N, CA, C and O of each residue as an XYZ file, in Angstrom:
684
protein
N     -33.788   -128.537    182.347
C     -33.053   -128.556    181.096
C     -34.052   -128.621    179.935
O     -34.959   -129.452    179.937
N     -33.880   -127.750    178.957
C     -34.777   -127.792    177.802
C     -34.673   -129.132    177.081
O     -33.584   -129.685    176.927
N     -35.816   -129.643    176.645
C     -35.839   -130.903    175.916
C     -35.832   -132.136    176.800
O     -35.781   -133.255    176.290
N     -35.881   -131.960    178.116
C     -35.844   -133.087    179.044
C     -36.966   -132.982    180.071
O     -37.445   -131.891    180.383
N     -37.372   -134.130    180.586
C     -38.344   -134.205    181.676
C     -37.666   -134.763    182.914
O     -36.717   -135.541    182.821
N     -38.167   -134.356    184.076
C     -37.755   -134.977    185.328
C     -38.497   -136.307    185.454
O     -39.395   -136.592    184.662
N     -38.133   -137.109    186.432
C     -38.814   -138.374    186.687
C     -40.303   -138.114    186.937
O     -41.162   -138.807    186.393
N     -40.594   -137.119    187.757
C     -41.976   -136.804    188.106
C     -42.776   -136.404    186.863
O     -43.903   -136.865    186.682
N     -42.211   -135.562    186.014
C     -42.904   -135.138    184.794
C     -43.124   -136.320    183.851
O     -44.203   -136.474    183.279
N     -42.098   -137.149    183.694
C     -42.214   -138.330    182.832
C     -43.304   -139.262    183.361
O     -44.093   -139.799    182.584
N     -43.346   -139.450    184.665
C     -44.358   -140.321    185.274
C     -45.762   -139.790    184.994
O     -46.663   -140.560    184.659
N     -45.947   -138.490    185.128
C     -47.261   -137.898    184.871
C     -47.665   -138.096    183.416
O     -48.808   -138.458    183.137
N     -46.761   -137.868    182.502
C     -47.068   -137.997    181.076
C     -47.377   -139.441    180.719
O     -48.289   -139.709    179.937
N     -46.620   -140.373    181.291
C     -46.832   -141.791    180.990
C     -47.992   -142.399    181.775
O     -48.443   -143.504    181.474
N     -48.470   -141.671    182.783
C     -49.581   -142.181    183.587
C     -49.171   -143.321    184.501
O     -49.964   -144.222    184.776
N     -47.912   -143.282    184.980
C     -47.402   -144.318    185.874
C     -46.744   -143.648    187.073
O     -46.642   -142.422    187.122
N     -46.308   -144.429    188.020
C     -45.665   -143.869    189.205
C     -44.195   -143.526    188.920
O     -43.593   -144.050    187.982
N     -43.644   -142.654    189.732
C     -42.226   -142.322    189.634
C     -41.354   -143.550    189.863
O     -40.319   -143.712    189.217
N     -41.774   -144.414    190.783
C     -41.017   -145.658    191.036
C     -40.965   -146.531    189.803
O     -39.938   -147.151    189.526
N     -42.070   -146.592    189.046
C     -42.105   -147.396    187.829
C     -41.137   -146.792    186.799
O     -40.477   -147.534    186.072
N     -41.046   -145.466    186.728
C     -40.100   -144.822    185.807
C     -38.678   -145.220    186.181
O     -37.883   -145.569    185.309
N     -38.351   -145.170    187.473
C     -37.023   -145.593    187.925
C     -36.752   -147.044    187.523
O     -35.652   -147.375    187.084
N     -37.755   -147.902    187.676
C     -37.595   -149.314    187.300
C     -37.276   -149.436    185.816
O     -36.372   -150.179    185.433
N     -38.013   -148.710    184.977
C     -37.765   -148.754    183.531
C     -36.360   -148.252    183.197
O     -35.725   -148.762    182.274
N     -35.871   -147.257    183.938
C     -34.502   -146.751    183.725
C     -33.496   -147.827    184.127
O     -32.551   -148.103    183.388
N     -33.697   -148.439    185.303
C     -32.793   -149.485    185.776
C     -32.764   -150.676    184.824
O     -31.713   -151.289    184.636
N     -33.908   -151.013    184.219
C     -33.986   -152.130    183.277
C     -33.392   -151.775    181.909
O     -33.227   -152.641    181.049
N     -33.074   -150.496    181.724
C     -32.526   -150.057    180.441
C     -33.585   -149.846    179.376
O     -33.253   -149.663    178.205
N     -34.846   -149.868    179.760
C     -35.935   -149.691    178.799
C     -36.212   -148.223    178.510
O     -36.772   -147.890    177.465
N     -35.824   -147.342    179.429
C     -36.055   -145.914    179.271
C     -34.733   -145.197    179.504
O     -34.261   -145.126    180.638
N     -34.120   -144.657    178.429
C     -32.822   -143.994    178.596
C     -32.942   -142.721    179.430
O     -33.920   -141.983    179.313
N     -31.950   -142.472    180.261
C     -31.940   -141.279    181.105
C     -30.503   -140.833    181.316
O     -29.569   -141.628    181.213
N     -30.342   -139.550    181.613
C     -29.025   -139.018    181.963
C     -29.117   -138.448    183.370
O     -30.166   -137.980    183.811
N     -28.001   -138.503    184.049
C     -27.969   -137.969    185.405
C     -27.405   -136.554    185.350
O     -26.337   -136.323    184.783
N     -28.129   -135.615    185.943
C     -27.691   -134.229    186.018
C     -27.657   -133.860    187.495
O     -28.695   -133.744    188.146
N     -26.455   -133.680    188.005
C     -26.263   -133.473    189.445
C     -26.817   -134.699    190.170
O     -26.285   -135.797    190.012
N     -27.857   -134.530    190.947
C     -28.399   -135.652    191.717
C     -29.759   -136.136    191.185
O     -30.440   -136.916    191.850
N     -30.150   -135.678    189.994
C     -31.445   -136.112    189.452
C     -31.287   -136.708    188.057
O     -30.364   -136.371    187.315
N     -32.214   -137.603    187.723
C     -32.262   -138.176    186.387
C     -33.102   -137.268    185.497
O     -34.105   -136.704    185.934
N     -32.677   -137.136    184.244
C     -33.423   -136.385    183.245
C     -33.651   -137.323    182.057
O     -32.771   -138.101    181.687
N     -34.840   -137.235    181.472
C     -35.199   -138.114    180.361
C     -35.591   -137.240    179.176
O     -36.412   -136.333    179.316
N     -35.015   -137.505    178.025
C     -35.328   -136.737    176.819
C     -36.829   -136.813    176.531
O     -37.436   -137.880    176.620
N     -37.418   -135.661    176.183
C     -38.851   -135.616    175.903
C     -39.235   -136.642    174.844
O     -40.230   -137.353    174.993
N     -38.447   -136.718    173.776
C     -38.772   -137.638    172.686
C     -38.779   -139.083    173.164
O     -39.600   -139.882    172.714
N     -37.855   -139.430    174.090
C     -37.834   -140.791    174.637
C     -39.106   -141.082    175.435
O     -39.626   -142.197    175.399
N     -39.598   -140.079    176.151
C     -40.837   -140.258    176.919
C     -42.010   -140.432    175.957
O     -42.825   -141.337    176.136
N     -42.103   -139.579    174.943
C     -43.220   -139.655    173.992
C     -43.208   -140.963    173.200
O     -44.266   -141.467    172.823
N     -42.021   -141.515    172.945
C     -41.921   -142.747    172.162
C     -42.005   -144.007    173.013
O     -42.116   -145.107    172.472
N     -41.954   -143.867    174.343
C     -41.907   -145.020    175.232
C     -43.238   -145.753    175.256
O     -44.303   -145.137    175.307
N     -43.159   -147.065    175.220
C     -44.345   -147.931    175.298
C     -44.223   -148.783    176.553
O     -43.512   -149.787    176.549
N     -44.921   -148.389    177.652
C     -44.844   -149.215    178.855
C     -45.469   -150.591    178.613
O     -46.311   -150.756    177.730
N     -45.057   -151.543    179.386
C     -45.625   -152.880    179.229
C     -47.081   -152.854    179.676
O     -47.473   -152.061    180.532
N     -47.864   -153.731    179.082
C     -49.273   -153.804    179.424
C     -49.439   -154.436    180.795
O     -48.628   -155.264    181.210
N     -50.493   -154.042    181.491
C     -50.763   -154.633    182.799
C     -51.834   -155.699    182.647
O     -52.658   -155.643    181.734
N     -51.816   -156.654    183.534
C     -52.798   -157.724    183.493
C     -52.454   -158.776    182.455
O     -51.416   -158.722    181.796
N     -53.353   -159.726    182.334
C     -53.151   -160.800    181.366
C     -53.533   -160.319    179.974
O     -54.492   -159.563    179.819
N     -52.790   -160.751    178.964
C     -53.183   -160.399    177.601
C     -54.512   -161.075    177.249
O     -54.787   -162.195    177.679
N     -55.312   -160.385    176.477
C     -56.607   -160.921    176.047
C     -56.388   -162.133    175.166
O     -55.585   -162.083    174.234
N     -57.095   -163.234    175.449
C     -56.926   -164.470    174.674
C     -57.842   -164.512    173.465
O     -57.527   -165.173    172.475
N     -58.965   -163.821    173.526
C     -59.869   -163.777    172.381
C     -60.503   -162.393    172.300
O     -60.641   -161.694    173.305
N     -60.872   -162.025    171.121
C     -61.534   -160.734    170.926
C     -62.961   -160.798    171.444
O     -63.616   -161.836    171.355
N     -63.446   -159.669    171.993
C     -64.826   -159.687    172.484
C     -65.816   -159.871    171.332
O     -65.525   -159.521    170.188
N     -66.984   -160.423    171.648
C     -68.033   -160.635    170.659
C     -68.642   -159.296    170.240
O     -68.523   -158.292    170.942
N     -69.294   -159.309    169.083
C     -70.036   -158.142    168.622
C     -71.315   -157.998    169.427
O     -71.921   -158.990    169.832
N     -71.724   -156.747    169.659
C     -72.963   -156.444    170.373
C     -73.789   -155.463    169.552
O     -73.251   -154.702    168.747
N     -75.078   -155.490    169.760
C     -75.974   -154.502    169.170
C     -76.709   -153.837    170.316
O     -77.380   -154.498    171.108
N     -76.575   -152.515    170.397
C     -77.219   -151.779    171.487
C     -78.721   -151.707    171.276
O     -79.199   -151.652    170.143
N     -79.459   -151.708    172.374
C     -80.894   -151.465    172.311
C     -81.125   -150.033    171.852
O     -80.263   -149.178    172.054
N     -82.254   -149.759    171.248
C     -82.531   -148.426    170.703
C     -82.339   -147.322    171.751
O     -81.786   -146.265    171.445
N     -82.797   -147.570    172.989
C     -82.683   -146.544    174.029
C     -81.252   -146.419    174.573
O     -80.960   -145.531    175.373
N     -80.372   -147.314    174.130
C     -78.974   -147.298    174.579
C     -78.023   -147.163    173.386
O     -76.849   -147.524    173.475
N     -78.533   -146.645    172.284
C     -77.771   -146.483    171.041
C     -76.513   -145.638    171.271
O     -76.531   -144.693    172.061
N     -75.420   -145.983    170.577
C     -74.176   -145.212    170.654
C     -74.109   -144.223    169.493
O     -74.405   -144.565    168.349
N     -73.712   -142.987    169.812
C     -73.559   -141.916    168.827
C     -72.091   -141.507    168.800
O     -71.477   -141.304    169.848
N     -71.528   -141.385    167.593
C     -70.114   -141.044    167.418
C     -69.999   -139.702    166.700
O     -70.613   -139.490    165.654
N     -69.213   -138.808    167.270
C     -68.868   -137.539    166.618
C     -67.417   -137.682    166.184
O     -66.534   -137.879    167.019
N     -67.163   -137.585    164.872
C     -65.814   -137.722    164.326
C     -65.403   -136.392    163.708
O     -66.141   -135.813    162.911
N     -64.229   -135.917    164.079
C     -63.698   -134.655    163.562
C     -62.321   -134.934    162.978
O     -61.462   -135.505    163.649
N     -62.112   -134.535    161.736
C     -60.800   -134.642    161.105
C     -60.317   -133.216    160.860
O     -61.029   -132.405    160.268
N     -59.093   -132.913    161.322
C     -58.563   -131.556    161.236
C     -57.085   -131.607    160.881
O     -56.372   -132.533    161.267
N     -56.636   -130.602    160.144
C     -55.244   -130.567    159.699
C     -54.331   -130.026    160.812
O     -54.651   -129.047    161.487
N     -53.194   -130.695    160.976
C     -52.164   -130.276    161.927
C     -51.354   -129.155    161.298
O     -50.933   -129.263    160.147
N     -51.135   -128.093    162.036
C     -50.329   -126.987    161.504
C     -48.889   -127.478    161.315
O     -48.395   -128.260    162.127
N     -48.215   -127.028    160.254
C     -46.843   -127.488    159.973
C     -45.899   -127.253    161.155
O     -45.905   -126.187    161.772
N     -45.090   -128.268    161.456
C     -44.073   -128.164    162.502
C     -44.608   -128.186    163.917
O     -43.871   -127.860    164.847
N     -45.865   -128.561    164.116
C     -46.476   -128.497    165.448
C     -46.686   -129.859    166.101
O     -47.429   -129.969    167.075
N     -46.036   -130.899    165.572
C     -46.239   -132.246    166.095
C     -45.897   -132.347    167.576
O     -46.686   -132.864    168.367
N     -44.719   -131.854    167.948
C     -44.292   -131.950    169.348
C     -45.173   -131.095    170.252
O     -45.535   -131.512    171.352
N     -45.513   -129.901    169.785
C     -46.358   -129.006    170.585
C     -47.750   -129.608    170.787
O     -48.343   -129.466    171.857
N     -48.270   -130.283    169.752
C     -49.565   -130.953    169.887
C     -49.493   -131.982    171.003
O     -50.377   -132.036    171.857
N     -48.440   -132.803    171.001
C     -48.310   -133.827    172.038
C     -48.220   -133.198    173.420
O     -48.810   -133.711    174.371
N     -47.488   -132.094    173.545
C     -47.384   -131.400    174.832
C     -48.751   -130.908    175.296
O     -49.095   -131.035    176.471
N     -49.523   -130.350    174.378
C     -50.851   -129.839    174.740
C     -51.791   -130.982    175.125
O     -52.577   -130.851    176.062
N     -51.710   -132.099    174.402
C     -52.549   -133.247    174.747
C     -52.168   -133.817    176.107
O     -53.037   -134.226    176.876
N     -50.855   -133.846    176.409
C     -50.410   -134.299    177.734
C     -50.967   -133.374    178.818
O     -51.410   -133.835    179.869
N     -50.939   -132.083    178.555
C     -51.463   -131.104    179.507
C     -52.961   -131.317    179.728
O     -53.430   -131.290    180.866
N     -53.708   -131.526    178.652
C     -55.147   -131.786    178.755
C     -55.392   -133.027    179.603
O     -56.269   -133.029    180.467
N     -54.616   -134.087    179.356
C     -54.779   -135.338    180.101
C     -54.448   -135.148    181.573
O     -55.196   -135.589    182.445
N     -53.317   -134.486    181.850
C     -52.893   -134.311    183.239
C     -53.858   -133.434    184.024
O     -54.117   -133.692    185.200
N     -54.387   -132.407    183.385
C     -55.316   -131.494    184.062
C     -56.752   -132.006    184.019
O     -57.658   -131.389    184.580
N     -56.952   -133.150    183.343
C     -58.283   -133.762    183.220
C     -59.285   -132.790    182.615
O     -60.409   -132.644    183.094
N     -58.848   -132.133    181.554
C     -59.698   -131.169    180.854
C     -60.388   -131.844    179.666
O     -59.970   -132.908    179.211
N     -61.433   -131.217    179.183
C     -62.155   -131.642    177.980
C     -62.579   -133.111    178.062
O     -62.306   -133.908    177.165
N     -63.242   -133.436    179.147
C     -63.705   -134.799    179.410
C     -64.970   -135.105    178.590
O     -65.298   -136.271    178.371
N     -65.667   -134.072    178.146
C     -66.926   -134.237    177.429
C     -67.859   -135.117    178.263
O     -68.063   -136.292    177.957
N     -68.425   -134.523    179.330
C     -69.244   -135.281    180.280
C     -70.265   -136.187    179.594
O     -70.930   -135.805    178.631
N     -70.359   -137.398    180.132
C     -71.290   -138.386    179.612
C     -70.720   -139.231    178.488
O     -71.319   -140.236    178.107
N     -69.558   -138.836    177.943
C     -68.985   -139.615    176.840
C     -68.488   -140.958    177.365
O     -68.046   -141.066    178.509
N     -68.570   -141.988    176.504
C     -68.079   -143.306    176.892
C     -66.673   -143.547    176.372
O     -65.959   -144.406    176.891
N     -66.268   -142.800    175.352
C     -64.878   -142.885    174.886
C     -64.505   -141.613    174.147
O     -65.349   -140.929    173.567
N     -63.205   -141.319    174.189
C     -62.641   -140.142    173.524
C     -61.290   -140.554    172.961
O     -60.458   -141.113    173.675
N     -61.076   -140.278    171.689
C     -59.798   -140.604    171.059
C     -59.301   -139.395    170.289
O     -60.075   -138.713    169.618
N     -58.011   -139.136    170.389
C     -57.334   -138.177    169.516
C     -56.214   -138.979    168.877
O     -55.340   -139.499    169.571
N     -56.239   -139.081    167.545
C     -55.296   -139.944    166.840
C     -54.659   -139.199    165.682
O     -55.281   -138.336    165.061
N     -53.415   -139.542    165.402
C     -52.718   -139.002    164.232
C     -52.953   -139.979    163.092
O     -52.693   -141.175    163.228
N     -53.442   -139.472    161.975
C     -53.735   -140.328    160.833
C     -52.455   -140.925    160.274
O     -51.470   -140.214    160.075
N     -52.465   -142.232    160.021
C     -51.309   -142.878    159.394
C     -51.342   -142.697    157.886
O     -50.292   -142.688    157.243
N     -52.520   -142.556    157.320
C     -52.615   -142.373    155.868
C     -52.410   -140.922    155.461
O     -51.982   -140.656    154.338
N     -52.709   -139.975    156.351
C     -52.481   -138.546    156.098
C     -51.848   -137.970    157.361
O     -52.556   -137.398    158.189
N     -50.517   -138.108    157.531
C     -49.855   -137.736    158.789
C     -50.024   -136.276    159.208
O     -49.742   -135.928    160.355
N     -50.478   -135.424    158.296
C     -50.698   -134.032    158.663
C     -52.130   -133.799    159.151
O     -52.565   -132.654    159.277
N     -52.859   -134.881    159.424
C     -54.222   -134.780    159.928
C     -54.365   -135.485    161.276
O     -53.715   -136.493    161.553
N     -55.234   -134.918    162.094
C     -55.562   -135.481    163.398
C     -57.033   -135.857    163.365
O     -57.862   -135.105    162.852
N     -57.352   -137.014    163.909
C     -58.729   -137.478    163.973
C     -59.171   -137.515    165.428
O     -58.485   -138.072    166.284
N     -60.303   -136.927    165.691
C     -60.863   -136.866    167.041
C     -62.181   -137.624    167.005
O     -63.047   -137.338    166.178
N     -62.329   -138.591    167.902
C     -63.555   -139.373    167.941
C     -64.114   -139.335    169.349
O     -63.428   -139.671    170.315
N     -65.366   -138.923    169.454
C     -66.061   -138.828    170.732
C     -67.309   -139.687    170.640
O     -68.011   -139.652    169.630
N     -67.596   -140.466    171.692
C     -68.740   -141.375    171.645
C     -69.582   -141.229    172.911
O     -69.059   -141.140    174.022
N     -70.905   -141.205    172.712
C     -71.860   -141.136    173.809
C     -72.961   -142.162    173.617
O     -73.262   -142.559    172.491
N     -73.558   -142.588    174.718
C     -74.833   -143.298    174.638
C     -75.871   -142.215    174.359
O     -75.764   -141.102    174.872
N     -76.857   -142.534    173.562
C     -77.817   -141.527    173.104
C     -78.500   -140.812    174.268
O     -78.806   -139.624    174.173
N     -78.739   -141.532    175.367
C     -79.409   -140.918    176.514
C     -78.469   -140.047    177.354
O     -78.925   -139.403    178.298
N     -77.168   -140.010    177.036
C     -76.197   -139.168    177.756
C     -75.603   -138.082    176.857
O     -74.784   -137.281    177.307
N     -76.014   -138.057    175.592
C     -75.508   -137.074    174.632
C     -75.991   -135.682    175.033
O     -77.191   -135.474    175.212
N     -75.063   -134.719    175.178
C     -75.502   -133.366    175.548
C     -76.307   -132.731    174.408
O     -76.199   -133.147    173.255
N     -77.112   -131.722    174.746
C     -77.857   -131.041    173.694
C     -76.878   -130.285    172.791
O     -75.725   -130.071    173.166
N     -77.328   -129.890    171.623
C     -76.447   -129.269    170.618
C     -75.704   -128.051    171.150
O     -74.513   -127.894    170.881
N     -76.382   -127.186    171.899
C     -75.748   -125.970    172.423
C     -74.622   -126.311    173.396
O     -73.545   -125.718    173.340
N     -74.876   -127.269    174.288
C     -73.851   -127.664    175.269
C     -72.682   -128.351    174.582
O     -71.527   -128.094    174.921
N     -72.968   -129.224    173.621
C     -71.900   -129.904    172.889
C     -71.046   -128.890    172.139
O     -69.820   -129.000    172.132
N     -71.670   -127.919    171.516
C     -70.922   -126.890    170.782
C     -70.058   -126.064    171.736
O     -68.938   -125.695    171.382
N     -70.558   -125.769    172.935
C     -69.768   -125.032    173.931
C     -68.524   -125.841    174.327
O     -67.426   -125.291    174.421
N     -68.703   -127.153    174.559
C     -67.579   -128.012    174.924
C     -66.565   -128.118    173.783
O     -65.357   -128.049    174.012
N     -67.059   -128.286    172.562
C     -66.166   -128.376    171.408
C     -65.409   -127.072    171.189
O     -64.227   -127.095    170.846
N     -66.072   -125.942    171.383
C     -65.405   -124.650    171.187
C     -64.267   -124.462    172.189
O     -63.211   -123.946    171.824
N     -64.461   -124.867    173.434
C     -63.396   -124.781    174.436
C     -62.209   -125.661    174.018
O     -61.054   -125.262    174.172
N     -62.492   -126.843    173.498
C     -61.460   -127.761    173.017
C     -60.725   -127.137    171.826
O     -59.495   -127.151    171.771
N     -61.484   -126.594    170.879
C     -60.874   -125.959    169.706
C     -59.972   -124.796    170.115
O     -58.876   -124.640    169.577
N     -60.424   -123.989    171.054
C     -59.631   -122.841    171.498
C     -58.292   -123.280    172.095
O     -57.262   -122.660    171.831
N     -58.303   -124.335    172.888
C     -57.071   -124.784    173.529
C     -56.056   -125.314    172.505
O     -54.848   -125.236    172.729
N     -56.543   -125.846    171.397
C     -55.654   -126.438    170.389
C     -55.528   -125.580    169.122
O     -54.991   -126.042    168.116
N     -56.015   -124.347    169.167
C     -56.058   -123.498    167.977
C     -54.680   -123.190    167.396
O     -54.558   -122.993    166.187
N     -53.649   -123.145    168.223
C     -52.317   -122.820    167.694
C     -51.620   -124.014    167.049
O     -50.598   -123.840    166.385
N     -52.157   -125.232    167.231
C     -51.527   -126.417    166.642
C     -52.408   -127.108    165.600
O     -51.902   -127.843    164.752
N     -53.710   -126.880    165.656
C     -54.629   -127.474    164.688
C     -55.333   -126.371    163.906
O     -55.755   -125.369    164.484
N     -55.460   -126.551    162.606
C     -56.109   -125.567    161.742
C     -57.597   -125.903    161.649
O     -58.013   -126.680    160.789
N     -58.386   -125.318    162.533
C     -59.805   -125.644    162.628
C     -60.596   -125.210    161.399
O     -61.726   -125.657    161.206
N     -60.015   -124.342    160.562
C     -60.686   -123.963    159.310
C     -60.824   -125.174    158.387
O     -61.702   -125.198    157.524
N     -59.963   -126.178    158.564
C     -59.969   -127.369    157.711
C     -60.808   -128.504    158.293
O     -60.924   -129.564    157.677
N     -61.389   -128.296    159.462
C     -62.085   -129.377    160.173
C     -63.303   -129.883    159.407
O     -64.083   -129.111    158.848
N     -63.436   -131.195    159.401
C     -64.605   -131.854    158.835
C     -65.277   -132.624    159.959
O     -64.623   -133.371    160.687
N     -66.592   -132.440    160.101
C     -67.356   -133.042    161.189
C     -68.323   -134.078    160.633
O     -68.922   -133.887    159.574
N     -68.465   -135.181    161.368
C     -69.378   -136.241    160.965
C     -69.986   -136.838    162.231
O     -69.279   -137.081    163.209
N     -71.278   -137.071    162.211
C     -71.950   -137.724    163.328
C     -72.570   -139.016    162.806
O     -73.207   -139.024    161.753
N     -72.379   -140.111    163.549
C     -72.867   -141.422    163.123
C     -73.497   -142.144    164.294
O     -73.232   -141.830    165.454
N     -74.344   -143.124    163.971
C     -74.855   -144.014    165.024
C     -74.239   -145.389    164.811
O     -74.125   -145.864    163.682
N     -73.850   -146.009    165.895
C     -73.174   -147.299    165.859
C     -74.190   -148.405    165.570
O     -75.238   -148.476    166.212
N     -73.878   -149.259    164.609
C     -74.760   -150.365    164.263
C     -74.459   -151.603    165.112
O     -75.375   -152.214    165.663
N     -73.168   -151.977    165.219
C     -72.726   -153.021    166.133
C     -71.388   -152.581    166.712
O     -70.704   -151.734    166.136
N     -71.018   -153.156    167.848
C     -69.781   -152.761    168.521
C     -69.281   -153.901    169.390
O     -69.986   -154.889    169.596
N     -68.047   -153.761    169.906
C     -67.522   -154.750    170.838
C     -67.531   -154.157    172.228
O     -67.127   -154.818    173.184
């Protein structure tokens, strides 16, 4: 059904098991409709769903750290404009990237794609590497170009602003 996910699809997008999705439906936390013998969940409900956190909640924030020079962290930040009306399609493409484990940027220690709250028509991409694992410029550009190509229909790369920084302290 257009606009709906199966239990299996919802589980993949949420990064949880199908059994956990059924549990959330039974608890009334995730709305679903029954179609014949299967449950269907509205795409928007899946995208808006916040599963409960696992493990114990953190009691205190981690301390600040300063990396040794040979272990310095490098951050590549990209801000790019979202094409009008492409919010849902962007989320679908990001889910696809996550499920297929694409654009991992080998050696990176963290990767974030975020929607700006101050400029909702902008997406911020943050990639971080330890300096000794940072790919050379040619390889990094090849990886970024593949990423740009996959998202070209939802992000206006002509508007992209790139910034590279070194981390002074971190948690």
